[in-house]
N, C-alpha and C positions, 0 to 999 in steps of 0.2 A: 445477532440473532434475533433481538427484539425487535428490530426494523421491518422485517417481512411479516411479522405478526402484527405490528401496527399499522402497517399498509393493508393487510387483509382485514382488520378490524374496520379502518377507515372505509375501505371499498365496501364492506358490508353494511356500514352505516350509510354510505351514499346509496346503495341500493334500496335499503329500507326507507329512507327519505323519499326516494323517486317513486317507489310503489305506494307509499302513504300519499304522496302528491298526486299521483294518477287516480287513486281511489277517491279522493276528495275532489277531483275535477267533474265538471258536468258531462263531458264526453270522454270516452276511453281514447279518442284520437286526438285530443285537445292538445295542442303544442305548448310547451313550457318556456320556449326560447322567445325573447321579447322581439317584436316585429316578425315573427315567423307566419307564414300563411297557413290557414287551416288546410287539411288534407283535401278537402272538397274543392279548393281552389287550384291545388296542384296537379290534378287529374282531370283530363277533359271528360266531361259527362257524356256517357253513352246515349245516343237517341238514334231510333230506327231511321229518322230523315238524314242523319249525318252520315250513317253507312250505306244508306241506299245508292250515293254516287259511286262509292267504292264496289259496292257488289254488282253494279250494272256494266262495270269495266271488264267484260269477258275477253277482251283482247290478250290479257295476261295469261290465258291458258290455252288459248287456240293452237299453240304450236306443240303442246304436250302429246307425244304418240300414244296411243293405247292399242290393244290388241282386239281387232275385230276377227271373228270366226263364225263360219256357217256350219251348222251341224246337221247331218244327213239322218242321224239316228244313234242309238246306243244299243249296247248288248252287254250281257254278263256272261263270260264263259270261264271255264277253270284253266289254269295254268298248263295243264296237260293238253288240252285243245290248241292253245296258243304255240305250243312246241312243235304241234303237228302241222301248222299252217306251211304252205309252200307257194310258190309263184303259181297263180291261177286259182288258188283257193277262193271259195266264197264264204263270206261271213254275213250271216243274216242279222239284220238290224230290225230294232222295234218300230223304226218309221214306216209307213205305207206309201206305196207308190202313188205320186200325185198329192200327197199330204204336205202341208207348208213346212219349210225348213226353219229351224231357230236360227236367229242371228243374235250372237253374244258379244259383247264388249266387255273385256277383261273377265269373262267367265260369267257375266250377268245378262240375262235373257232382255234384250231391249226391243225385238222385233221379229216378225216371222215373214217368209217370203217364198217366192218360187225361184227355180232356176232358170236362167235365160243364157243363150249363147250369142255373143257378139264378137264377130271377127274372129272366129275360132278360139275365143276365150270364154270361160264361164264366169257368170255374174249372177247377181240374184236381185230380183225385183221386190222390193218391200210391199206387202200386201196389207201387214197389220202392225202398228206401232204400239209398244205396250206402255200404257201410261203409267206415271209415277206412283198413283195408287194401286195399280195392279201389281207393280214390282214389290211395293211394301207388303201387299197381301200374300205374295208368293213366299217372300222371306220368312214371314211369321208361321208358315207350315212347318 
């Protein structure tokens, strides 16, 4: 029974000695093992120039799919009116005829455009691209 208590005292003394040694060292990250490298040598220093080569490699993300949607307009109606909708019903939107439509990627507005028809398919011709600063300004509202 005295052995575990002695081991605990010994471990406690070891921790106290380590803490005292750390407090007495010049740097809190200083190594106490002979021949050990300082922490600054173990980790690669971050510099904007080193990361620039990796940041410019956009090829890694080119195949990631995103959801692109075009929004004609929006409206807010009560559930009672939704339940009354039937085939042929008309829902009024807040967008005006001829007004540019919003182009969203993953729900975030990135451009505006106008509808075009090419070979019996609808498309959108982009007329205005939202700049990153405009997107940030709209997020802050």
